[in-house]
DOFI-945713 format. One record per residue: x negated, y negated, z negated of N, C-alpha, C, CB in turn. Coordinates in nm, 2 decimals. Glycine has a CB too. Layout:
residues N
<node><n_u>X</n_u><n_v>Y</n_v><n_w>Z</n_w><ca_u>X</ca_u><ca_v>Y</ca_v><ca_w>Z</ca_w><c_u>X</c_u><c_v>Y</c_v><c_w>Z</c_w><cb_u>X</cb_u><cb_v>Y</cb_v><cb_w>Z</cb_w></node>
...
//
This chain:
residues 71
<node><n_u>0.88</n_u><n_v>-1.51</n_v><n_w>-4.73</n_w><ca_u>0.88</ca_u><ca_v>-1.50</ca_v><ca_w>-4.59</ca_w><c_u>0.75</c_u><c_v>-1.56</c_v><c_w>-4.53</c_w><cb_u>1.01</cb_u><cb_v>-1.58</cb_v><cb_w>-4.53</cb_w></node>
<node><n_u>0.70</n_u><n_v>-1.49</n_v><n_w>-4.44</n_w><ca_u>0.58</ca_u><ca_v>-1.53</ca_v><ca_w>-4.37</ca_w><c_u>0.61</c_u><c_v>-1.62</c_v><c_w>-4.25</c_w><cb_u>0.49</cb_u><cb_v>-1.42</cb_v><cb_w>-4.33</cb_w></node>
<node><n_u>0.51</n_u><n_v>-1.69</n_v><n_w>-4.20</n_w><ca_u>0.54</ca_u><ca_v>-1.78</ca_v><ca_w>-4.08</ca_w><c_u>0.58</c_u><c_v>-1.70</c_v><c_w>-3.96</c_w><cb_u>0.41</cb_u><cb_v>-1.86</cb_v><cb_w>-4.04</cb_w></node>
<node><n_u>0.52</n_u><n_v>-1.58</n_v><n_w>-3.95</n_w><ca_u>0.56</ca_u><ca_v>-1.50</ca_v><ca_w>-3.83</ca_w><c_u>0.70</c_u><c_v>-1.44</c_v><c_w>-3.85</c_w><cb_u>0.46</cb_u><cb_v>-1.38</cb_v><cb_w>-3.82</cb_w></node>
<node><n_u>0.74</n_u><n_v>-1.41</n_v><n_w>-3.96</n_w><ca_u>0.88</ca_u><ca_v>-1.37</ca_v><ca_w>-3.99</ca_w><c_u>0.98</c_u><c_v>-1.48</c_v><c_w>-3.96</c_w><cb_u>0.90</cb_u><cb_v>-1.32</cb_v><cb_w>-4.13</cb_w></node>
<node><n_u>0.94</n_u><n_v>-1.60</n_v><n_w>-3.99</n_w><ca_u>1.02</ca_u><ca_v>-1.71</ca_v><ca_w>-3.96</ca_w><c_u>1.03</c_u><c_v>-1.73</c_v><c_w>-3.81</c_w><cb_u>0.97</cb_u><cb_v>-1.84</cb_v><cb_w>-4.03</cb_w></node>
<node><n_u>0.92</n_u><n_v>-1.72</n_v><n_w>-3.74</n_w><ca_u>0.92</ca_u><ca_v>-1.74</ca_v><ca_w>-3.59</ca_w><c_u>1.01</c_u><c_v>-1.63</c_v><c_w>-3.53</c_w><cb_u>0.78</cb_u><cb_v>-1.74</cb_v><cb_w>-3.53</cb_w></node>
<node><n_u>1.00</n_u><n_v>-1.51</n_v><n_w>-3.58</n_w><ca_u>1.09</ca_u><ca_v>-1.40</ca_v><ca_w>-3.53</ca_w><c_u>1.23</c_u><c_v>-1.43</c_v><c_w>-3.56</c_w><cb_u>1.05</cb_u><cb_v>-1.26</cb_v><cb_w>-3.59</cb_w></node>
<node><n_u>1.27</n_u><n_v>-1.48</n_v><n_w>-3.68</n_w><ca_u>1.40</ca_u><ca_v>-1.52</ca_v><ca_w>-3.71</ca_w><c_u>1.45</c_u><c_v>-1.63</c_v><c_w>-3.62</c_w><cb_u>1.41</cb_u><cb_v>-1.57</cb_v><cb_w>-3.86</cb_w></node>
<node><n_u>1.37</n_u><n_v>-1.73</n_v><n_w>-3.60</n_w><ca_u>1.41</ca_u><ca_v>-1.84</ca_v><ca_w>-3.51</ca_w><c_u>1.43</c_u><c_v>-1.79</c_v><c_w>-3.36</c_w><cb_u>1.30</cb_u><cb_v>-1.95</cb_v><cb_w>-3.50</cb_w></node>
<node><n_u>1.35</n_u><n_v>-1.70</n_v><n_w>-3.31</n_w><ca_u>1.36</ca_u><ca_v>-1.66</ca_v><ca_w>-3.18</ca_w><c_u>1.49</c_u><c_v>-1.57</c_v><c_w>-3.16</c_w><cb_u>1.24</cb_u><cb_v>-1.58</cb_v><cb_w>-3.13</cb_w></node>
<node><n_u>1.52</n_u><n_v>-1.48</n_v><n_w>-3.26</n_w><ca_u>1.63</ca_u><ca_v>-1.39</ca_v><ca_w>-3.25</ca_w><c_u>1.76</c_u><c_v>-1.46</c_v><c_w>-3.29</c_w><cb_u>1.61</cb_u><cb_v>-1.28</cb_v><cb_w>-3.35</cb_w></node>
<node><n_u>1.76</n_u><n_v>-1.55</n_v><n_w>-3.38</n_w><ca_u>1.89</ca_u><ca_v>-1.61</ca_v><ca_w>-3.43</ca_w><c_u>1.92</c_u><c_v>-1.75</c_v><c_w>-3.39</c_w><cb_u>1.89</cb_u><cb_v>-1.60</cb_v><cb_w>-3.58</cb_w></node>
<node><n_u>1.82</n_u><n_v>-1.83</n_v><n_w>-3.36</n_w><ca_u>1.85</ca_u><ca_v>-1.97</ca_v><ca_w>-3.33</ca_w><c_u>1.83</c_u><c_v>-2.00</c_v><c_w>-3.18</c_w><cb_u>1.74</cb_u><cb_v>-2.06</cb_v><cb_w>-3.42</cb_w></node>
<node><n_u>1.74</n_u><n_v>-1.95</n_v><n_w>-3.12</n_w><ca_u>1.72</ca_u><ca_v>-1.98</ca_v><ca_w>-2.97</ca_w><c_u>1.85</c_u><c_v>-1.94</c_v><c_w>-2.89</c_w><cb_u>1.60</cb_u><cb_v>-1.90</cb_v><cb_w>-2.91</cb_w></node>
<node><n_u>1.92</n_u><n_v>-1.83</n_v><n_w>-2.92</n_w><ca_u>2.04</ca_u><ca_v>-1.81</ca_v><ca_w>-2.85</ca_w><c_u>2.15</c_u><c_v>-1.92</c_v><c_w>-2.86</c_w><cb_u>2.11</cb_u><cb_v>-1.68</cb_v><cb_w>-2.89</cb_w></node>
<node><n_u>2.15</n_u><n_v>-1.98</n_v><n_w>-2.98</n_w><ca_u>2.25</ca_u><ca_v>-2.09</ca_v><ca_w>-3.01</ca_w><c_u>2.20</c_u><c_v>-2.21</c_v><c_w>-2.92</c_w><cb_u>2.25</cb_u><cb_v>-2.12</cb_v><cb_w>-3.16</cb_w></node>
<node><n_u>2.08</n_u><n_v>-2.25</n_v><n_w>-2.93</n_w><ca_u>2.02</ca_u><ca_v>-2.36</ca_v><ca_w>-2.85</ca_w><c_u>2.04</c_u><c_v>-2.34</c_v><c_w>-2.70</c_w><cb_u>1.87</cb_u><cb_v>-2.38</cb_v><cb_w>-2.88</cb_w></node>
<node><n_u>2.01</n_u><n_v>-2.22</n_v><n_w>-2.66</n_w><ca_u>2.03</ca_u><ca_v>-2.19</ca_v><ca_w>-2.52</ca_w><c_u>2.17</c_u><c_v>-2.21</c_v><c_w>-2.47</c_w><cb_u>1.98</cb_u><cb_v>-2.05</cb_v><cb_w>-2.49</cb_w></node>
<node><n_u>2.27</n_u><n_v>-2.16</n_v><n_w>-2.55</n_w><ca_u>2.40</ca_u><ca_v>-2.17</ca_v><ca_w>-2.52</ca_w><c_u>2.45</c_u><c_v>-2.32</c_v><c_w>-2.52</c_w><cb_u>2.48</cb_u><cb_v>-2.10</cb_v><cb_w>-2.62</cb_w></node>
<node><n_u>2.41</n_u><n_v>-2.40</n_v><n_w>-2.61</n_w><ca_u>2.45</ca_u><ca_v>-2.53</ca_v><ca_w>-2.63</ca_w><c_u>2.38</c_u><c_v>-2.63</c_v><c_w>-2.53</c_w><cb_u>2.43</cb_u><cb_v>-2.58</cb_v><cb_w>-2.77</cb_w></node>
<node><n_u>2.25</n_u><n_v>-2.62</n_v><n_w>-2.51</n_w><ca_u>2.17</ca_u><ca_v>-2.72</ca_v><ca_w>-2.45</ca_w><c_u>2.09</c_u><c_v>-2.68</c_v><c_w>-2.32</c_w><cb_u>2.08</cb_u><cb_v>-2.77</cb_v><cb_w>-2.54</cb_w></node>
<node><n_u>2.09</n_u><n_v>-2.55</n_v><n_w>-2.30</n_w><ca_u>2.00</ca_u><ca_v>-2.50</ca_v><ca_w>-2.19</ca_w><c_u>2.08</c_u><c_v>-2.43</c_v><c_w>-2.08</c_w><cb_u>1.89</cb_u><cb_v>-2.41</cb_v><cb_w>-2.25</cb_w></node>
<node><n_u>2.19</n_u><n_v>-2.47</n_v><n_w>-2.05</n_w><ca_u>2.27</ca_u><ca_v>-2.41</ca_v><ca_w>-1.95</ca_w><c_u>2.21</c_u><c_v>-2.41</c_v><c_w>-1.81</c_w><cb_u>2.41</cb_u><cb_v>-2.47</cb_v><cb_w>-1.94</cb_w></node>
<node><n_u>2.12</n_u><n_v>-2.50</n_v><n_w>-1.79</n_w><ca_u>2.05</ca_u><ca_v>-2.51</ca_v><ca_w>-1.66</ca_w><c_u>1.92</c_u><c_v>-2.42</c_v><c_w>-1.66</c_w><cb_u>2.01</cb_u><cb_v>-2.65</cb_v><cb_w>-1.63</cb_w></node>
<node><n_u>1.90</n_u><n_v>-2.35</n_v><n_w>-1.77</n_w><ca_u>1.78</ca_u><ca_v>-2.26</ca_v><ca_w>-1.78</ca_w><c_u>1.65</c_u><c_v>-2.33</c_v><c_w>-1.81</c_w><cb_u>1.77</cb_u><cb_v>-2.19</cb_v><cb_w>-1.65</cb_w></node>
<node><n_u>1.65</n_u><n_v>-2.46</n_v><n_w>-1.83</n_w><ca_u>1.53</ca_u><ca_v>-2.53</ca_v><ca_w>-1.87</ca_w><c_u>1.52</c_u><c_v>-2.55</c_v><c_w>-2.02</c_w><cb_u>1.52</cb_u><cb_v>-2.67</cb_v><cb_w>-1.79</cb_w></node>
<node><n_u>1.41</n_u><n_v>-2.51</n_v><n_w>-2.08</n_w><ca_u>1.40</ca_u><ca_v>-2.53</ca_v><ca_w>-2.23</ca_w><c_u>1.42</c_u><c_v>-2.67</c_v><c_w>-2.27</c_w><cb_u>1.27</cb_u><cb_v>-2.47</cb_v><cb_w>-2.28</cb_w></node>
<node><n_u>1.51</n_u><n_v>-2.69</n_v><n_w>-2.37</n_w><ca_u>1.53</ca_u><ca_v>-2.83</ca_v><ca_w>-2.42</ca_w><c_u>1.44</c_u><c_v>-2.84</c_v><c_w>-2.54</c_w><cb_u>1.68</cb_u><cb_v>-2.85</cb_v><cb_w>-2.46</cb_w></node>
<node><n_u>1.31</n_u><n_v>-2.89</n_v><n_w>-2.52</n_w><ca_u>1.21</ca_u><ca_v>-2.89</ca_v><ca_w>-2.62</ca_w><c_u>1.25</c_u><c_v>-2.98</c_v><c_w>-2.74</c_w><cb_u>1.08</cb_u><cb_v>-2.94</cb_v><cb_w>-2.56</cb_w></node>
<node><n_u>1.32</n_u><n_v>-3.08</n_v><n_w>-2.71</n_w><ca_u>1.37</ca_u><ca_v>-3.17</ca_v><ca_w>-2.82</ca_w><c_u>1.46</c_u><c_v>-3.10</c_v><c_w>-2.91</c_w><cb_u>1.44</cb_u><cb_v>-3.30</cb_v><cb_w>-2.77</cb_w></node>
<node><n_u>1.56</n_u><n_v>-3.03</n_v><n_w>-2.86</n_w><ca_u>1.66</ca_u><ca_v>-2.96</ca_v><ca_w>-2.94</ca_w><c_u>1.59</c_u><c_v>-2.85</c_v><c_w>-3.02</c_w><cb_u>1.77</cb_u><cb_v>-2.90</cb_v><cb_w>-2.84</cb_w></node>
<node><n_u>1.49</n_u><n_v>-2.78</n_v><n_w>-2.96</n_w><ca_u>1.42</ca_u><ca_v>-2.67</ca_v><ca_w>-3.02</ca_w><c_u>1.34</c_u><c_v>-2.73</c_v><c_w>-3.14</c_w><cb_u>1.34</cb_u><cb_v>-2.60</cb_v><cb_w>-2.93</cb_w></node>
<node><n_u>1.27</n_u><n_v>-2.84</n_v><n_w>-3.12</n_w><ca_u>1.19</ca_u><ca_v>-2.89</ca_v><ca_w>-3.23</ca_w><c_u>1.28</c_u><c_v>-2.94</c_v><c_w>-3.34</c_w><cb_u>1.11</cb_u><cb_v>-3.01</cb_v><cb_w>-3.17</cb_w></node>
<node><n_u>1.38</n_u><n_v>-3.01</n_v><n_w>-3.31</n_w><ca_u>1.48</ca_u><ca_v>-3.06</ca_v><ca_w>-3.41</ca_w><c_u>1.53</c_u><c_v>-2.95</c_v><c_w>-3.49</c_w><cb_u>1.59</cb_u><cb_v>-3.14</cb_v><cb_w>-3.35</cb_w></node>
<node><n_u>1.58</n_u><n_v>-2.84</n_v><n_w>-3.43</n_w><ca_u>1.64</ca_u><ca_v>-2.73</ca_v><ca_w>-3.50</ca_w><c_u>1.54</c_u><c_v>-2.65</c_v><c_w>-3.58</c_w><cb_u>1.70</cb_u><cb_v>-2.64</cb_v><cb_w>-3.40</cb_w></node>
<node><n_u>1.41</n_u><n_v>-2.64</n_v><n_w>-3.52</n_w><ca_u>1.31</ca_u><ca_v>-2.57</ca_v><ca_w>-3.60</ca_w><c_u>1.28</c_u><c_v>-2.64</c_v><c_w>-3.73</c_w><cb_u>1.18</cb_u><cb_v>-2.56</cb_v><cb_w>-3.51</cb_w></node>
<node><n_u>1.26</n_u><n_v>-2.78</n_v><n_w>-3.72</n_w><ca_u>1.24</ca_u><ca_v>-2.85</ca_v><ca_w>-3.84</ca_w><c_u>1.35</c_u><c_v>-2.85</c_v><c_w>-3.94</c_w><cb_u>1.21</cb_u><cb_v>-3.00</cb_v><cb_w>-3.80</cb_w></node>
<node><n_u>1.47</n_u><n_v>-2.85</n_v><n_w>-3.89</n_w><ca_u>1.59</ca_u><ca_v>-2.84</ca_v><ca_w>-3.98</ca_w><c_u>1.60</c_u><c_v>-2.70</c_v><c_w>-4.05</c_w><cb_u>1.72</cb_u><cb_v>-2.86</cb_v><cb_w>-3.90</cb_w></node>
<node><n_u>1.56</n_u><n_v>-2.60</n_v><n_w>-3.97</n_w><ca_u>1.57</ca_u><ca_v>-2.46</ca_v><ca_w>-4.03</ca_w><c_u>1.46</c_u><c_v>-2.45</c_v><c_w>-4.14</c_w><cb_u>1.55</cb_u><cb_v>-2.36</cb_v><cb_w>-3.92</cb_w></node>
<node><n_u>1.34</n_u><n_v>-2.50</n_v><n_w>-4.11</n_w><ca_u>1.22</ca_u><ca_v>-2.50</ca_v><ca_w>-4.21</ca_w><c_u>1.27</c_u><c_v>-2.57</c_v><c_w>-4.34</c_w><cb_u>1.09</cb_u><cb_v>-2.57</cb_v><cb_w>-4.15</cb_w></node>
<node><n_u>1.33</n_u><n_v>-2.69</n_v><n_w>-4.32</n_w><ca_u>1.37</ca_u><ca_v>-2.77</ca_v><ca_w>-4.43</ca_w><c_u>1.48</c_u><c_v>-2.69</c_v><c_w>-4.51</c_w><cb_u>1.42</cb_u><cb_v>-2.90</cb_v><cb_w>-4.38</cb_w></node>
<node><n_u>1.57</n_u><n_v>-2.63</n_v><n_w>-4.44</n_w><ca_u>1.68</ca_u><ca_v>-2.55</ca_v><ca_w>-4.51</ca_w><c_u>1.62</c_u><c_v>-2.44</c_v><c_w>-4.59</c_w><cb_u>1.78</cb_u><cb_v>-2.50</cb_v><cb_w>-4.41</cb_w></node>
<node><n_u>1.53</n_u><n_v>-2.36</n_v><n_w>-4.53</n_w><ca_u>1.47</ca_u><ca_v>-2.25</ca_v><ca_w>-4.60</ca_w><c_u>1.39</c_u><c_v>-2.29</c_v><c_w>-4.72</c_w><cb_u>1.38</cb_u><cb_v>-2.17</cb_v><cb_w>-4.51</cb_w></node>
<node><n_u>1.32</n_u><n_v>-2.41</n_v><n_w>-4.71</n_w><ca_u>1.25</ca_u><ca_v>-2.46</ca_v><ca_w>-4.82</ca_w><c_u>1.34</c_u><c_v>-2.50</c_v><c_w>-4.93</c_w><cb_u>1.16</cb_u><cb_v>-2.57</cb_v><cb_w>-4.78</cb_w></node>
<node><n_u>1.45</n_u><n_v>-2.57</n_v><n_w>-4.90</n_w><ca_u>1.54</ca_u><ca_v>-2.62</ca_v><ca_w>-5.00</ca_w><c_u>1.62</c_u><c_v>-2.50</c_v><c_w>-5.07</c_w><cb_u>1.64</cb_u><cb_v>-2.72</cb_v><cb_w>-4.94</cb_w></node>
<node><n_u>1.63</n_u><n_v>-2.39</n_v><n_w>-5.00</n_w><ca_u>1.69</ca_u><ca_v>-2.27</ca_v><ca_w>-5.05</ca_w><c_u>1.59</c_u><c_v>-2.18</c_v><c_w>-5.14</c_w><cb_u>1.75</cb_u><cb_v>-2.18</cb_v><cb_w>-4.94</cb_w></node>
<node><n_u>1.47</n_u><n_v>-2.22</n_v><n_w>-5.13</n_w><ca_u>1.36</ca_u><ca_v>-2.14</ca_v><ca_w>-5.21</ca_w><c_u>1.31</c_u><c_v>-2.02</c_v><c_w>-5.13</c_w><cb_u>1.42</cb_u><cb_v>-2.10</cb_v><cb_w>-5.34</cb_w></node>
<node><n_u>1.35</n_u><n_v>-2.01</n_v><n_w>-5.01</n_w><ca_u>1.30</ca_u><ca_v>-1.89</ca_v><ca_w>-4.93</ca_w><c_u>1.15</c_u><c_v>-1.91</c_v><c_w>-4.89</c_w><cb_u>1.38</cb_u><cb_v>-1.87</cb_v><cb_w>-4.80</cb_w></node>
<node><n_u>1.11</n_u><n_v>-2.03</n_v><n_w>-4.87</n_w><ca_u>0.97</ca_u><ca_v>-2.06</ca_v><ca_w>-4.85</ca_w><c_u>0.93</c_u><c_v>-2.18</c_v><c_w>-4.94</c_w><cb_u>0.95</cb_u><cb_v>-2.10</cb_v><cb_w>-4.69</cb_w></node>
<node><n_u>0.80</n_u><n_v>-2.19</n_v><n_w>-4.96</n_w><ca_u>0.75</ca_u><ca_v>-2.29</ca_v><ca_w>-5.05</ca_w><c_u>0.74</c_u><c_v>-2.43</c_v><c_w>-4.97</c_w><cb_u>0.61</cb_u><cb_v>-2.25</cb_v><cb_w>-5.10</cb_w></node>
<node><n_u>0.72</n_u><n_v>-2.53</n_v><n_w>-5.06</n_w><ca_u>0.70</ca_u><ca_v>-2.67</ca_v><ca_w>-5.00</ca_w><c_u>0.57</c_u><c_v>-2.67</c_v><c_w>-4.91</c_w><cb_u>0.69</cb_u><cb_v>-2.77</cb_v><cb_w>-5.12</cb_w></node>
<node><n_u>0.47</n_u><n_v>-2.60</n_v><n_w>-4.96</n_w><ca_u>0.34</ca_u><ca_v>-2.60</ca_v><ca_w>-4.88</ca_w><c_u>0.36</c_u><c_v>-2.53</c_v><c_w>-4.74</c_w><cb_u>0.23</cb_u><cb_v>-2.52</cb_v><cb_w>-4.96</cb_w></node>
<node><n_u>0.44</n_u><n_v>-2.42</n_v><n_w>-4.75</n_w><ca_u>0.47</ca_u><ca_v>-2.35</ca_v><ca_w>-4.62</ca_w><c_u>0.54</c_u><c_v>-2.45</c_v><c_w>-4.53</c_w><cb_u>0.55</cb_u><cb_v>-2.23</cb_v><cb_w>-4.65</cb_w></node>
<node><n_u>0.64</n_u><n_v>-2.51</n_v><n_w>-4.58</n_w><ca_u>0.73</ca_u><ca_v>-2.60</ca_v><ca_w>-4.50</ca_w><c_u>0.64</c_u><c_v>-2.71</c_v><c_w>-4.44</c_w><cb_u>0.85</cb_u><cb_v>-2.66</cb_v><cb_w>-4.58</cb_w></node>
<node><n_u>0.55</n_u><n_v>-2.76</n_v><n_w>-4.52</n_w><ca_u>0.47</ca_u><ca_v>-2.88</ca_v><ca_w>-4.47</ca_w><c_u>0.37</c_u><c_v>-2.84</c_v><c_w>-4.37</c_w><cb_u>0.39</cb_u><cb_v>-2.94</cb_v><cb_w>-4.59</cb_w></node>
<node><n_u>0.33</n_u><n_v>-2.71</n_v><n_w>-4.36</n_w><ca_u>0.22</ca_u><ca_v>-2.67</ca_v><ca_w>-4.27</ca_w><c_u>0.27</c_u><c_v>-2.60</c_v><c_w>-4.15</c_w><cb_u>0.13</cb_u><cb_v>-2.58</cb_v><cb_w>-4.35</cb_w></node>
<node><n_u>0.40</n_u><n_v>-2.55</n_v><n_w>-4.14</n_w><ca_u>0.45</ca_u><ca_v>-2.48</ca_v><ca_w>-4.03</ca_w><c_u>0.49</c_u><c_v>-2.57</c_v><c_w>-3.91</c_w><cb_u>0.57</cb_u><cb_v>-2.39</cb_v><cb_w>-4.07</cb_w></node>
<node><n_u>0.45</n_u><n_v>-2.54</n_v><n_w>-3.79</n_w><ca_u>0.49</ca_u><ca_v>-2.61</ca_v><ca_w>-3.67</ca_w><c_u>0.55</c_u><c_v>-2.52</c_v><c_w>-3.57</c_w><cb_u>0.37</cb_u><cb_v>-2.69</cb_v><cb_w>-3.61</cb_w></node>
<node><n_u>0.63</n_u><n_v>-2.57</n_v><n_w>-3.48</n_w><ca_u>0.69</ca_u><ca_v>-2.48</ca_v><ca_w>-3.38</ca_w><c_u>0.57</c_u><c_v>-2.44</c_v><c_w>-3.28</c_w><cb_u>0.80</cb_u><cb_v>-2.56</cb_v><cb_w>-3.31</cb_w></node>
<node><n_u>0.57</n_u><n_v>-2.31</n_v><n_w>-3.25</n_w><ca_u>0.47</ca_u><ca_v>-2.26</ca_v><ca_w>-3.16</ca_w><c_u>0.50</c_u><c_v>-2.30</c_v><c_w>-3.02</c_w><cb_u>0.45</cb_u><cb_v>-2.11</cb_v><cb_w>-3.18</cb_w></node>
<node><n_u>0.40</n_u><n_v>-2.30</n_v><n_w>-2.93</n_w><ca_u>0.42</ca_u><ca_v>-2.33</ca_v><ca_w>-2.79</ca_w><c_u>0.51</c_u><c_v>-2.23</c_v><c_w>-2.73</c_w><cb_u>0.29</cb_u><cb_v>-2.32</cb_v><cb_w>-2.72</cb_w></node>
<node><n_u>0.50</n_u><n_v>-2.10</n_v><n_w>-2.78</n_w><ca_u>0.59</ca_u><ca_v>-2.00</ca_v><ca_w>-2.73</ca_w><c_u>0.74</c_u><c_v>-2.03</c_v><c_w>-2.75</c_w><cb_u>0.55</cb_u><cb_v>-1.87</cb_v><cb_w>-2.80</cb_w></node>
<node><n_u>0.77</n_u><n_v>-2.07</n_v><n_w>-2.87</n_w><ca_u>0.91</ca_u><ca_v>-2.10</ca_v><ca_w>-2.90</ca_w><c_u>0.95</c_u><c_v>-2.23</c_v><c_w>-2.83</c_w><cb_u>0.93</cb_u><cb_v>-2.11</cb_v><cb_w>-3.05</cb_w></node>
<node><n_u>0.86</n_u><n_v>-2.32</n_v><n_w>-2.81</n_w><ca_u>0.90</ca_u><ca_v>-2.45</ca_v><ca_w>-2.76</ca_w><c_u>0.92</c_u><c_v>-2.45</c_v><c_w>-2.60</c_w><cb_u>0.80</cb_u><cb_v>-2.55</cb_v><cb_w>-2.79</cb_w></node>
<node><n_u>0.84</n_u><n_v>-2.36</n_v><n_w>-2.54</n_w><ca_u>0.83</ca_u><ca_v>-2.37</ca_v><ca_w>-2.39</ca_w><c_u>0.89</c_u><c_v>-2.25</c_v><c_w>-2.31</c_w><cb_u>0.69</cb_u><cb_v>-2.39</cb_v><cb_w>-2.35</cb_w></node>
<node><n_u>0.90</n_u><n_v>-2.14</n_v><n_w>-2.38</n_w><ca_u>0.94</ca_u><ca_v>-2.01</ca_v><ca_w>-2.31</ca_w><c_u>1.09</c_u><c_v>-2.02</c_v><c_w>-2.27</c_w><cb_u>0.91</cb_u><cb_v>-1.89</cb_v><cb_w>-2.40</cb_w></node>
<node><n_u>1.12</n_u><n_v>-1.98</n_v><n_w>-2.15</n_w><ca_u>1.26</ca_u><ca_v>-1.97</ca_v><ca_w>-2.12</ca_w><c_u>1.32</c_u><c_v>-1.86</c_v><c_w>-2.20</c_w><cb_u>1.28</cb_u><cb_v>-1.93</cb_v><cb_w>-1.96</cb_w></node>
<node><n_u>1.43</n_u><n_v>-1.89</n_v><n_w>-2.27</n_w><ca_u>1.50</ca_u><ca_v>-1.80</ca_v><ca_w>-2.36</ca_w><c_u>1.54</c_u><c_v>-1.67</c_v><c_w>-2.29</c_w><cb_u>1.61</cb_u><cb_v>-1.86</cb_v><cb_w>-2.43</cb_w></node>
<node><n_u>1.60</n_u><n_v>-1.68</n_v><n_w>-2.18</n_w><ca_u>1.67</ca_u><ca_v>-1.56</ca_v><ca_w>-2.12</ca_w><c_u>1.57</c_u><c_v>-1.47</c_v><c_w>-2.05</c_w><cb_u>1.77</cb_u><cb_v>-1.60</cb_v><cb_w>-2.01</cb_w></node>
<node><n_u>1.44</n_u><n_v>-1.50</n_v><n_w>-2.05</n_w><ca_u>1.34</ca_u><ca_v>-1.41</ca_v><ca_w>-1.99</ca_w><c_u>1.31</c_u><c_v>-1.29</c_v><c_w>-2.08</c_w><cb_u>1.21</cb_u><cb_v>-1.48</cb_v><cb_w>-1.96</cb_w></node>
//
């Protein structure tokens, strides 16, 4: 899995969950997004989907952290 594929996965599959749980007011919950991003990267690394090097170097992008999900 490439970093871009992971970011696409996160946007499509994880942001809707975060928005439903933590962003009912429409404001991005940056803390929740960062925490979930790191947890997902860790999970993918432990499952062998990405390497340890990939997991150590990937960071949440400004787009995923700051963009209103519903736009």
